[in-house]
PDB file of N, CA, C, O and CB in Angstrom:
ATOM      1  N   MET A   1     115.366  31.964-146.171  1.00  0.00           N
ATOM      2  CA  MET A   1     114.339  30.978-146.241  1.00  0.00           C
ATOM      3  C   MET A   1     114.872  29.502-145.245  1.00  0.00           C
ATOM      4  O   MET A   1     115.930  28.887-145.379  1.00  0.00           O
ATOM      5  CB  MET A   1     114.100  30.642-148.008  1.00  0.00           C
ATOM      6  N   GLY A   2     113.830  29.243-144.326  1.00  0.00           N
ATOM      7  CA  GLY A   2     114.324  28.329-143.236  1.00  0.00           C
ATOM      8  C   GLY A   2     114.410  26.936-143.768  1.00  0.00           C
ATOM      9  O   GLY A   2     114.135  26.782-144.958  1.00  0.00           O
ATOM     10  N   TYR A   3     114.749  25.913-143.060  1.00  0.00           N
ATOM     11  CA  TYR A   3     114.733  24.506-144.089  1.00  0.00           C
ATOM     12  C   TYR A   3     113.389  24.340-144.142  1.00  0.00           C
ATOM     13  O   TYR A   3     113.072  23.769-145.186  1.00  0.00           O
ATOM     14  CB  TYR A   3     115.506  22.992-143.545  1.00  0.00           C
ATOM     15  N   TYR A   4     112.540  24.585-143.499  1.00  0.00           N
ATOM     16  CA  TYR A   4     110.970  24.129-143.561  1.00  0.00           C
ATOM     17  C   TYR A   4     110.543  24.257-144.478  1.00  0.00           C
ATOM     18  O   TYR A   4     109.832  23.412-145.021  1.00  0.00           O
ATOM     19  CB  TYR A   4     110.061  24.624-142.869  1.00  0.00           C
ATOM     20  N   LYS A   5     110.848  25.395-144.966  1.00  0.00           N
ATOM     21  CA  LYS A   5     110.429  25.862-146.551  1.00  0.00           C
ATOM     22  C   LYS A   5     111.366  25.487-147.447  1.00  0.00           C
ATOM     23  O   LYS A   5     111.583  26.125-148.478  1.00  0.00           O
ATOM     24  CB  LYS A   5     110.275  27.415-146.802  1.00  0.00           C
ATOM     25  N   ARG A   6     111.892  24.583-147.164  1.00  0.00           N
ATOM     26  CA  ARG A   6     112.171  24.120-148.308  1.00  0.00           C
ATOM     27  C   ARG A   6     112.202  23.021-148.399  1.00  0.00           C
ATOM     28  O   ARG A   6     112.565  22.294-149.324  1.00  0.00           O
ATOM     29  CB  ARG A   6     113.020  24.456-148.737  1.00  0.00           C
ATOM     30  N   ILE A   7     111.673  22.744-147.069  1.00  0.00           N
ATOM     31  CA  ILE A   7     110.962  20.921-147.742  1.00  0.00           C
ATOM     32  C   ILE A   7     109.567  20.600-148.017  1.00  0.00           C
ATOM     33  O   ILE A   7     108.777  19.657-148.070  1.00  0.00           O
ATOM     34  CB  ILE A   7     111.146  19.626-146.626  1.00  0.00           C
ATOM     35  N   ARG A   8     109.678  22.019-148.183  1.00  0.00           N
ATOM     36  CA  ARG A   8     107.753  22.161-148.426  1.00  0.00           C
ATOM     37  C   ARG A   8     108.247  22.274-149.587  1.00  0.00           C
ATOM     38  O   ARG A   8     107.957  21.219-150.151  1.00  0.00           O
ATOM     39  CB  ARG A   8     106.473  23.552-147.769  1.00  0.00           C
ATOM     40  N   GLU A   9     109.136  23.274-150.671  1.00  0.00           N
ATOM     41  CA  GLU A   9     108.934  23.538-151.892  1.00  0.00           C
ATOM     42  C   GLU A   9     109.532  21.832-152.859  1.00  0.00           C
ATOM     43  O   GLU A   9     109.358  21.354-153.980  1.00  0.00           O
ATOM     44  CB  GLU A   9     109.859  25.150-152.172  1.00  0.00           C
ATOM     45  N   LEU A  10     110.173  21.490-151.754  1.00  0.00           N
ATOM     46  CA  LEU A  10     111.116  19.658-152.544  1.00  0.00           C
ATOM     47  C   LEU A  10     109.758  19.189-153.036  1.00  0.00           C
ATOM     48  O   LEU A  10     109.431  18.939-154.196  1.00  0.00           O
ATOM     49  CB  LEU A  10     112.077  17.976-151.019  1.00  0.00           C
ATOM     50  N   ARG A  11     108.752  19.093-151.506  1.00  0.00           N
ATOM     51  CA  ARG A  11     107.900  17.999-151.502  1.00  0.00           C
ATOM     52  C   ARG A  11     106.739  18.321-152.755  1.00  0.00           C
ATOM     53  O   ARG A  11     106.301  17.331-153.340  1.00  0.00           O
ATOM     54  CB  ARG A  11     107.245  17.830-149.924  1.00  0.00           C
ATOM     55  N   GLU A  12     106.172  19.863-153.229  1.00  0.00           N
ATOM     56  CA  GLU A  12     105.524  20.404-154.037  1.00  0.00           C
ATOM     57  C   GLU A  12     106.809  19.867-155.651  1.00  0.00           C
ATOM     58  O   GLU A  12     106.259  19.371-156.634  1.00  0.00           O
ATOM     59  CB  GLU A  12     105.224  22.216-153.421  1.00  0.00           C
ATOM     60  N   ASP A  13     107.730  19.977-155.664  1.00  0.00           N
ATOM     61  CA  ASP A  13     107.985  20.326-156.819  1.00  0.00           C
ATOM     62  C   ASP A  13     107.592  18.529-156.847  1.00  0.00           C
ATOM     63  O   ASP A  13     106.886  18.096-157.758  1.00  0.00           O
ATOM     64  CB  ASP A  13     109.556  21.227-157.272  1.00  0.00           C
ATOM     65  N   HIS A  14     107.944  17.927-156.139  1.00  0.00           N
ATOM     66  CA  HIS A  14     107.470  16.499-156.640  1.00  0.00           C
ATOM     67  C   HIS A  14     106.023  16.154-156.648  1.00  0.00           C
ATOM     68  O   HIS A  14     105.759  15.095-156.079  1.00  0.00           O
ATOM     69  CB  HIS A  14     108.077  15.456-155.811  1.00  0.00           C
ATOM     70  N   ASP A  15     105.331  16.610-157.009  1.00  0.00           N
ATOM     71  CA  ASP A  15     104.212  16.467-156.234  1.00  0.00           C
ATOM     72  C   ASP A  15     103.254  15.635-155.542  1.00  0.00           C
ATOM     73  O   ASP A  15     102.229  15.055-155.903  1.00  0.00           O
ATOM     74  CB  ASP A  15     103.777  16.818-156.629  1.00  0.00           C
ATOM     75  N   LEU A  16     104.084  15.775-154.079  1.00  0.00           N
ATOM     76  CA  LEU A  16     104.228  14.385-153.054  1.00  0.00           C
ATOM     77  C   LEU A  16     103.049  14.641-152.047  1.00  0.00           C
ATOM     78  O   LEU A  16     102.741  15.821-151.880  1.00  0.00           O
ATOM     79  CB  LEU A  16     105.917  14.246-152.082  1.00  0.00           C
ATOM     80  N   THR A  17     102.577  13.990-151.579  1.00  0.00           N
ATOM     81  CA  THR A  17     101.206  14.860-150.079  1.00  0.00           C
ATOM     82  C   THR A  17     102.275  15.150-148.709  1.00  0.00           C
ATOM     83  O   THR A  17     103.199  14.340-148.636  1.00  0.00           O
ATOM     84  CB  THR A  17      99.408  13.169-149.195  1.00  0.00           C
ATOM     85  N   GLN A  18     102.252  15.691-148.164  1.00  0.00           N
ATOM     86  CA  GLN A  18     101.991  14.850-147.286  1.00  0.00           C
ATOM     87  C   GLN A  18     102.211  13.496-146.367  1.00  0.00           C
ATOM     88  O   GLN A  18     103.150  13.050-145.708  1.00  0.00           O
ATOM     89  CB  GLN A  18     101.482  14.852-147.598  1.00  0.00           C
ATOM     90  N   ALA A  19     100.980  13.106-146.637  1.00  0.00           N
ATOM     91  CA  ALA A  19     100.830  11.784-146.316  1.00  0.00           C
ATOM     92  C   ALA A  19     101.594  10.767-146.983  1.00  0.00           C
ATOM     93  O   ALA A  19     101.616   9.586-146.640  1.00  0.00           O
ATOM     94  CB  ALA A  19      99.629  11.499-146.449  1.00  0.00           C
ATOM     95  N   GLN A  20     102.192  11.247-147.908  1.00  0.00           N
ATOM     96  CA  GLN A  20     102.973  10.331-148.857  1.00  0.00           C
ATOM     97  C   GLN A  20     104.418  10.871-147.883  1.00  0.00           C
ATOM     98  O   GLN A  20     104.737  10.186-146.911  1.00  0.00           O
ATOM     99  CB  GLN A  20     102.856  10.761-150.940  1.00  0.00           C
ATOM    100  N   VAL A  21     104.865  11.569-148.079  1.00  0.00           N
ATOM    101  CA  VAL A  21     106.341  11.542-147.490  1.00  0.00           C
ATOM    102  C   VAL A  21     105.805  11.302-145.518  1.00  0.00           C
ATOM    103  O   VAL A  21     106.518  11.033-144.551  1.00  0.00           O
ATOM    104  CB  VAL A  21     107.418  13.539-148.007  1.00  0.00           C
ATOM    105  N   ALA A  22     105.552  11.343-145.532  1.00  0.00           N
ATOM    106  CA  ALA A  22     105.054  10.550-143.815  1.00  0.00           C
ATOM    107  C   ALA A  22     105.027   9.148-144.259  1.00  0.00           C
ATOM    108  O   ALA A  22     105.749   8.168-144.077  1.00  0.00           O
ATOM    109  CB  ALA A  22     103.177  11.012-142.994  1.00  0.00           C
ATOM    110  N   ALA A  23     104.671   9.229-144.471  1.00  0.00           N
ATOM    111  CA  ALA A  23     104.613   7.625-145.010  1.00  0.00           C
ATOM    112  C   ALA A  23     106.290   6.655-145.121  1.00  0.00           C
ATOM    113  O   ALA A  23     106.771   5.587-144.741  1.00  0.00           O
ATOM    114  CB  ALA A  23     103.874   7.768-146.858  1.00  0.00           C
ATOM    115  N   TYR A  24     106.573   7.553-145.691  1.00  0.00           N
ATOM    116  CA  TYR A  24     107.879   7.169-146.214  1.00  0.00           C
ATOM    117  C   TYR A  24     108.849   7.593-145.189  1.00  0.00           C
ATOM    118  O   TYR A  24     109.841   7.015-144.743  1.00  0.00           O
ATOM    119  CB  TYR A  24     108.196   7.798-147.606  1.00  0.00           C
ATOM    120  N   LEU A  25     108.385   8.616-144.949  1.00  0.00           N
ATOM    121  CA  LEU A  25     109.404   8.549-143.581  1.00  0.00           C
ATOM    122  C   LEU A  25     109.207   7.513-142.004  1.00  0.00           C
ATOM    123  O   LEU A  25     110.062   7.213-141.171  1.00  0.00           O
ATOM    124  CB  LEU A  25     109.327  10.165-143.034  1.00  0.00           C
ATOM    125  N   SER A  26     107.701   7.163-142.066  1.00  0.00           N
ATOM    126  CA  SER A  26     107.554   5.750-141.004  1.00  0.00           C
ATOM    127  C   SER A  26     107.305   6.785-139.933  1.00  0.00           C
ATOM    128  O   SER A  26     108.014   6.985-138.947  1.00  0.00           O
ATOM    129  CB  SER A  26     109.128   4.450-140.687  1.00  0.00           C
ATOM    130  N   MET A  27     105.669   7.712-140.431  1.00  0.00           N
ATOM    131  CA  MET A  27     105.696   8.769-139.393  1.00  0.00           C
ATOM    132  C   MET A  27     104.086   8.873-139.848  1.00  0.00           C
ATOM    133  O   MET A  27     103.535   8.696-140.935  1.00  0.00           O
ATOM    134  CB  MET A  27     106.926  10.279-139.550  1.00  0.00           C
ATOM    135  N   LYS A  28     103.593   9.234-138.550  1.00  0.00           N
ATOM    136  CA  LYS A  28     101.737   9.842-139.245  1.00  0.00           C
ATOM    137  C   LYS A  28     101.794  12.022-139.921  1.00  0.00           C
ATOM    138  O   LYS A  28     102.210  13.180-139.895  1.00  0.00           O
ATOM    139  CB  LYS A  28     100.009   9.763-136.895  1.00  0.00           C
ATOM    140  N   GLN A  29     101.324  11.415-140.185  1.00  0.00           N
ATOM    141  CA  GLN A  29     101.040  12.973-141.455  1.00  0.00           C
ATOM    142  C   GLN A  29     101.079  15.128-140.146  1.00  0.00           C
ATOM    143  O   GLN A  29     101.195  16.351-140.233  1.00  0.00           O
ATOM    144  CB  GLN A  29      98.074  12.504-142.493  1.00  0.00           C
ATOM    145  N   PRO A  30     100.878  14.003-139.244  1.00  0.00           N
ATOM    146  CA  PRO A  30     100.943  15.970-137.854  1.00  0.00           C
ATOM    147  C   PRO A  30     101.901  15.768-137.897  1.00  0.00           C
ATOM    148  O   PRO A  30     102.225  16.738-138.582  1.00  0.00           O
ATOM    149  CB  PRO A  30     100.347  16.419-135.934  1.00  0.00           C
ATOM    150  N   GLN A  31     103.416  14.902-137.612  1.00  0.00           N
ATOM    151  CA  GLN A  31     104.625  14.819-137.508  1.00  0.00           C
ATOM    152  C   GLN A  31     105.140  15.074-138.674  1.00  0.00           C
ATOM    153  O   GLN A  31     105.805  16.105-138.562  1.00  0.00           O
ATOM    154  CB  GLN A  31     104.992  13.782-137.024  1.00  0.00           C
ATOM    155  N   TYR A  32     105.184  14.608-139.896  1.00  0.00           N
ATOM    156  CA  TYR A  32     106.085  16.175-140.194  1.00  0.00           C
ATOM    157  C   TYR A  32     105.371  17.088-140.640  1.00  0.00           C
ATOM    158  O   TYR A  32     105.843  17.897-141.439  1.00  0.00           O
ATOM    159  CB  TYR A  32     107.230  16.212-141.254  1.00  0.00           C
ATOM    160  N   ASN A  33     104.279  17.146-140.284  1.00  0.00           N
ATOM    161  CA  ASN A  33     103.825  18.821-140.762  1.00  0.00           C
ATOM    162  C   ASN A  33     104.574  19.824-139.929  1.00  0.00           C
ATOM    163  O   ASN A  33     105.125  20.877-140.252  1.00  0.00           O
ATOM    164  CB  ASN A  33     102.071  19.218-140.488  1.00  0.00           C
ATOM    165  N   ARG A  34     104.421  19.093-138.538  1.00  0.00           N
ATOM    166  CA  ARG A  34     105.198  19.900-137.986  1.00  0.00           C
ATOM    167  C   ARG A  34     106.361  20.984-138.291  1.00  0.00           C
ATOM    168  O   ARG A  34     106.655  22.154-138.048  1.00  0.00           O
ATOM    169  CB  ARG A  34     105.503  19.260-137.453  1.00  0.00           C
ATOM    170  N   TYR A  35     106.961  19.527-139.172  1.00  0.00           N
ATOM    171  CA  TYR A  35     108.486  19.590-139.739  1.00  0.00           C
ATOM    172  C   TYR A  35     108.228  20.945-141.079  1.00  0.00           C
ATOM    173  O   TYR A  35     108.996  21.903-140.990  1.00  0.00           O
ATOM    174  CB  TYR A  35     109.092  17.617-140.549  1.00  0.00           C
ATOM    175  N   GLU A  36     107.607  20.958-141.766  1.00  0.00           N
ATOM    176  CA  GLU A  36     107.396  21.062-142.792  1.00  0.00           C
ATOM    177  C   GLU A  36     106.650  23.371-141.566  1.00  0.00           C
ATOM    178  O   GLU A  36     106.546  24.415-142.210  1.00  0.00           O
ATOM    179  CB  GLU A  36     106.224  19.276-143.798  1.00  0.00           C
ATOM    180  N   ARG A  37     106.446  23.312-140.458  1.00  0.00           N
ATOM    181  CA  ARG A  37     105.422  24.501-140.576  1.00  0.00           C
ATOM    182  C   ARG A  37     106.686  25.122-140.226  1.00  0.00           C
ATOM    183  O   ARG A  37     106.766  26.320-140.497  1.00  0.00           O
ATOM    184  CB  ARG A  37     103.871  24.719-139.585  1.00  0.00           C
ATOM    185  N   GLY A  38     108.445  24.159-139.276  1.00  0.00           N
ATOM    186  CA  GLY A  38     109.460  24.738-138.407  1.00  0.00           C
ATOM    187  C   GLY A  38     108.644  24.975-136.995  1.00  0.00           C
ATOM    188  O   GLY A  38     108.738  25.917-136.208  1.00  0.00           O
ATOM    189  N   LEU A  39     108.026  24.105-136.955  1.00  0.00           N
ATOM    190  CA  LEU A  39     107.652  24.144-135.294  1.00  0.00           C
ATOM    191  C   LEU A  39     107.959  23.228-134.710  1.00  0.00           C
ATOM    192  O   LEU A  39     107.478  23.221-133.576  1.00  0.00           O
ATOM    193  CB  LEU A  39     106.374  24.238-134.860  1.00  0.00           C
ATOM    194  N   ARG A  40     108.896  21.947-135.079  1.00  0.00           N
ATOM    195  CA  ARG A  40     109.815  21.216-134.589  1.00  0.00           C
ATOM    196  C   ARG A  40     111.347  20.897-135.496  1.00  0.00           C
ATOM    197  O   ARG A  40     111.557  20.538-136.654  1.00  0.00           O
ATOM    198  CB  ARG A  40     109.031  20.049-134.303  1.00  0.00           C
ATOM    199  N   ASP A  41     112.097  21.173-134.528  1.00  0.00           N
ATOM    200  CA  ASP A  41     113.218  20.699-135.389  1.00  0.00           C
ATOM    201  C   ASP A  41     113.578  19.216-135.848  1.00  0.00           C
ATOM    202  O   ASP A  41     113.692  18.250-135.093  1.00  0.00           O
ATOM    203  CB  ASP A  41     114.278  21.113-134.760  1.00  0.00           C
ATOM    204  N   ILE A  42     113.698  19.220-136.901  1.00  0.00           N
ATOM    205  CA  ILE A  42     114.309  18.169-138.282  1.00  0.00           C
ATOM    206  C   ILE A  42     115.310  17.687-137.349  1.00  0.00           C
ATOM    207  O   ILE A  42     116.269  18.381-137.010  1.00  0.00           O
ATOM    208  CB  ILE A  42     115.074  18.970-140.012  1.00  0.00           C
ATOM    209  N   PRO A  43     115.046  16.183-136.812  1.00  0.00           N
ATOM    210  CA  PRO A  43     116.255  14.624-136.931  1.00  0.00           C
ATOM    211  C   PRO A  43     116.438  14.516-137.891  1.00  0.00           C
ATOM    212  O   PRO A  43     115.722  14.533-138.892  1.00  0.00           O
ATOM    213  CB  PRO A  43     115.977  13.133-136.569  1.00  0.00           C
ATOM    214  N   SER A  44     118.232  14.283-137.595  1.00  0.00           N
ATOM    215  CA  SER A  44     119.195  13.897-138.743  1.00  0.00           C
ATOM    216  C   SER A  44     118.895  12.675-139.173  1.00  0.00           C
ATOM    217  O   SER A  44     119.567  12.266-140.120  1.00  0.00           O
ATOM    218  CB  SER A  44     120.624  13.896-138.408  1.00  0.00           C
ATOM    219  N   ASP A  45     117.710  11.676-138.549  1.00  0.00           N
ATOM    220  CA  ASP A  45     118.151  10.415-139.719  1.00  0.00           C
ATOM    221  C   ASP A  45     116.497  11.085-140.644  1.00  0.00           C
ATOM    222  O   ASP A  45     116.048  10.634-141.698  1.00  0.00           O
ATOM    223  CB  ASP A  45     118.159   7.970-138.840  1.00  0.00           C
ATOM    224  N   VAL A  46     116.039  11.989-139.989  1.00  0.00           N
ATOM    225  CA  VAL A  46     114.397  12.371-140.967  1.00  0.00           C
ATOM    226  C   VAL A  46     115.525  13.265-142.473  1.00  0.00           C
ATOM    227  O   VAL A  46     115.775  12.785-143.579  1.00  0.00           O
ATOM    228  CB  VAL A  46     112.682  14.188-139.602  1.00  0.00           C
ATOM    229  N   LEU A  47     115.893  14.404-141.995  1.00  0.00           N
ATOM    230  CA  LEU A  47     117.513  14.933-143.056  1.00  0.00           C
ATOM    231  C   LEU A  47     117.532  13.963-143.595  1.00  0.00           C
ATOM    232  O   LEU A  47     117.073  14.049-144.734  1.00  0.00           O
ATOM    233  CB  LEU A  47     119.189  15.260-142.446  1.00  0.00           C
ATOM    234  N   ILE A  48     117.999  12.625-143.194  1.00  0.00           N
ATOM    235  CA  ILE A  48     118.722  11.926-144.359  1.00  0.00           C
ATOM    236  C   ILE A  48     117.689  11.668-145.417  1.00  0.00           C
ATOM    237  O   ILE A  48     117.808  11.719-146.641  1.00  0.00           O
ATOM    238  CB  ILE A  48     119.436  10.523-143.919  1.00  0.00           C
ATOM    239  N   ALA A  49     116.718  11.398-144.721  1.00  0.00           N
ATOM    240  CA  ALA A  49     115.795  10.075-145.878  1.00  0.00           C
ATOM    241  C   ALA A  49     115.122  11.410-146.723  1.00  0.00           C
ATOM    242  O   ALA A  49     114.990  11.278-147.940  1.00  0.00           O
ATOM    243  CB  ALA A  49     114.083   8.603-144.841  1.00  0.00           C
ATOM    244  N   LEU A  50     114.720  12.623-146.114  1.00  0.00           N
ATOM    245  CA  LEU A  50     114.421  12.998-147.677  1.00  0.00           C
ATOM    246  C   LEU A  50     115.655  13.441-148.492  1.00  0.00           C
ATOM    247  O   LEU A  50     115.737  13.348-149.717  1.00  0.00           O
ATOM    248  CB  LEU A  50     113.358  14.236-147.778  1.00  0.00           C
ATOM    249  N   ALA A  51     116.813  14.043-147.488  1.00  0.00           N
ATOM    250  CA  ALA A  51     117.468  13.805-149.046  1.00  0.00           C
ATOM    251  C   ALA A  51     117.684  12.648-150.453  1.00  0.00           C
ATOM    252  O   ALA A  51     117.915  12.817-151.651  1.00  0.00           O
ATOM    253  CB  ALA A  51     118.578  13.955-148.760  1.00  0.00           C
ATOM    254  N   LYS A  52     117.450  11.316-149.492  1.00  0.00           N
ATOM    255  CA  LYS A  52     117.410  10.399-150.139  1.00  0.00           C
ATOM    256  C   LYS A  52     116.545  10.734-150.954  1.00  0.00           C
ATOM    257  O   LYS A  52     116.923  10.757-152.126  1.00  0.00           O
ATOM    258  CB  LYS A  52     117.293   9.391-149.595  1.00  0.00           C
ATOM    259  N   LEU A  53     115.113  11.108-150.672  1.00  0.00           N
ATOM    260  CA  LEU A  53     114.292  10.204-150.705  1.00  0.00           C
ATOM    261  C   LEU A  53     113.939  11.738-152.660  1.00  0.00           C
ATOM    262  O   LEU A  53     112.986  11.483-153.397  1.00  0.00           O
ATOM    263  CB  LEU A  53     112.958   9.790-148.747  1.00  0.00           C
ATOM    264  N   TYR A  54     114.755  12.846-152.947  1.00  0.00           N
ATOM    265  CA  TYR A  54     114.789  14.394-153.128  1.00  0.00           C
ATOM    266  C   TYR A  54     115.762  13.822-154.030  1.00  0.00           C
ATOM    267  O   TYR A  54     115.310  13.971-155.165  1.00  0.00           O
ATOM    268  CB  TYR A  54     115.156  15.668-151.852  1.00  0.00           C
ATOM    269  N   HIS A  55     117.006  13.174-154.075  1.00  0.00           N
ATOM    270  CA  HIS A  55     118.006  13.289-154.838  1.00  0.00           C
ATOM    271  C   HIS A  55     118.523  14.457-154.557  1.00  0.00           C
ATOM    272  O   HIS A  55     118.652  15.129-155.580  1.00  0.00           O
ATOM    273  CB  HIS A  55     117.756  13.117-156.069  1.00  0.00           C
ATOM    274  N   THR A  56     118.963  15.117-153.366  1.00  0.00           N
ATOM    275  CA  THR A  56     119.388  16.026-153.213  1.00  0.00           C
ATOM    276  C   THR A  56     120.606  16.241-151.514  1.00  0.00           C
ATOM    277  O   THR A  56     120.578  15.497-150.534  1.00  0.00           O
ATOM    278  CB  THR A  56     118.090  16.738-153.453  1.00  0.00           C
ATOM    279  N   SER A  57     121.074  16.870-151.616  1.00  0.00           N
ATOM    280  CA  SER A  57     121.715  17.864-150.580  1.00  0.00           C
ATOM    281  C   SER A  57     121.429  17.434-149.269  1.00  0.00           C
ATOM    282  O   SER A  57     120.285  17.763-148.953  1.00  0.00           O
ATOM    283  CB  SER A  57     121.214  19.323-150.705  1.00  0.00           C
ATOM    284  N   THR A  58     122.048  16.806-148.362  1.00  0.00           N
ATOM    285  CA  THR A  58     121.014  17.738-146.752  1.00  0.00           C
ATOM    286  C   THR A  58     121.803  19.441-146.544  1.00  0.00           C
ATOM    287  O   THR A  58     121.453  20.257-145.691  1.00  0.00           O
ATOM    288  CB  THR A  58     121.485  16.482-144.496  1.00  0.00           C
ATOM    289  N   ASP A  59     122.815  19.625-147.483  1.00  0.00           N
ATOM    290  CA  ASP A  59     122.932  20.617-147.444  1.00  0.00           C
ATOM    291  C   ASP A  59     122.077  21.962-148.007  1.00  0.00           C
ATOM    292  O   ASP A  59     121.946  23.122-147.618  1.00  0.00           O
ATOM    293  CB  ASP A  59     123.816  20.435-147.702  1.00  0.00           C
ATOM    294  N   TYR A  60     121.384  20.875-149.546  1.00  0.00           N
ATOM    295  CA  TYR A  60     120.870  21.922-149.949  1.00  0.00           C
ATOM    296  C   TYR A  60     119.213  22.497-149.722  1.00  0.00           C
ATOM    297  O   TYR A  60     118.456  23.358-150.171  1.00  0.00           O
ATOM    298  CB  TYR A  60     121.200  21.749-151.139  1.00  0.00           C
ATOM    299  N   ILE A  61     119.238  21.109-148.451  1.00  0.00           N
ATOM    300  CA  ILE A  61     117.446  21.253-147.323  1.00  0.00           C
ATOM    301  C   ILE A  61     117.961  22.083-146.624  1.00  0.00           C
ATOM    302  O   ILE A  61     117.207  23.053-146.555  1.00  0.00           O
ATOM    303  CB  ILE A  61     116.636  19.818-146.150  1.00  0.00           C
ATOM    304  N   LEU A  62     119.289  22.294-145.786  1.00  0.00           N
ATOM    305  CA  LEU A  62     118.892  22.699-144.115  1.00  0.00           C
ATOM    306  C   LEU A  62     119.781  24.435-145.304  1.00  0.00           C
ATOM    307  O   LEU A  62     120.691  25.161-144.905  1.00  0.00           O
ATOM    308  CB  LEU A  62     120.156  21.401-141.912  1.00  0.00           C
ATOM    309  N   ASN A  63     119.234  24.507-146.326  1.00  0.00           N
ATOM    310  CA  ASN A  63     119.901  26.063-146.748  1.00  0.00           C
ATOM    311  C   ASN A  63     121.182  26.928-146.831  1.00  0.00           C
ATOM    312  O   ASN A  63     121.206  28.123-147.122  1.00  0.00           O
ATOM    313  CB  ASN A  63     119.449  26.762-146.118  1.00  0.00           C
ATOM    314  N   LEU A  64     122.599  25.878-146.429  1.00  0.00           N
ATOM    315  CA  LEU A  64     123.113  25.935-146.547  1.00  0.00           C
ATOM    316  C   LEU A  64     124.074  26.467-148.101  1.00  0.00           C
ATOM    317  O   LEU A  64     124.913  27.368-148.107  1.00  0.00           O
ATOM    318  CB  LEU A  64     122.901  25.280-145.901  1.00  0.00           C
ATOM    319  N   THR A  65     123.723  25.762-149.119  1.00  0.00           N
ATOM    320  CA  THR A  65     124.008  26.075-150.434  1.00  0.00           C
ATOM    321  C   THR A  65     122.497  26.187-151.654  1.00  0.00           C
ATOM    322  O   THR A  65     121.348  26.266-151.219  1.00  0.00           O
ATOM    323  CB  THR A  65     125.123  24.832-150.815  1.00  0.00           C
ATOM    324  N   ASP A  66     122.707  26.176-152.634  1.00  0.00           N
ATOM    325  CA  ASP A  66     121.864  27.012-153.249  1.00  0.00           C
ATOM    326  C   ASP A  66     121.685  25.669-154.832  1.00  0.00           C
ATOM    327  O   ASP A  66     120.667  25.475-155.496  1.00  0.00           O
ATOM    328  CB  ASP A  66     122.735  28.925-153.490  1.00  0.00           C
ATOM    329  N   ASN A  67     122.642  25.193-154.945  1.00  0.00           N
ATOM    330  CA  ASN A  67     122.994  23.724-155.891  1.00  0.00           C
ATOM    331  C   ASN A  67     122.247  22.650-154.996  1.00  0.00           C
ATOM    332  O   ASN A  67     122.120  22.466-153.786  1.00  0.00           O
ATOM    333  CB  ASN A  67     124.956  23.243-156.051  1.00  0.00           C
ATOM    334  N   GLN A  68     121.768  21.965-156.270  1.00  0.00           N
ATOM    335  CA  GLN A  68     120.908  21.035-155.490  1.00  0.00           C
ATOM    336  C   GLN A  68     121.536  19.567-156.136  1.00  0.00           C
ATOM    337  O   GLN A  68     121.090  18.484-155.755  1.00  0.00           O
ATOM    338  CB  GLN A  68     119.064  21.339-155.774  1.00  0.00           C
TER     339      GLN A  68
END
């Protein structure tokens, strides 16, 4: 599973919309959507912000570990 699937699962598990996550990241929803669909590589600052939002590690988001 790519990171893009994992960030979608995390968002859905936290009952958030793409628009809510995009607002948290100070970007527009279509830009965030491209990350979730795997159309764009996720920048490190966005990766870190998502890890903080979901209280998990960047390794978990990047699929390097299954331990949240």
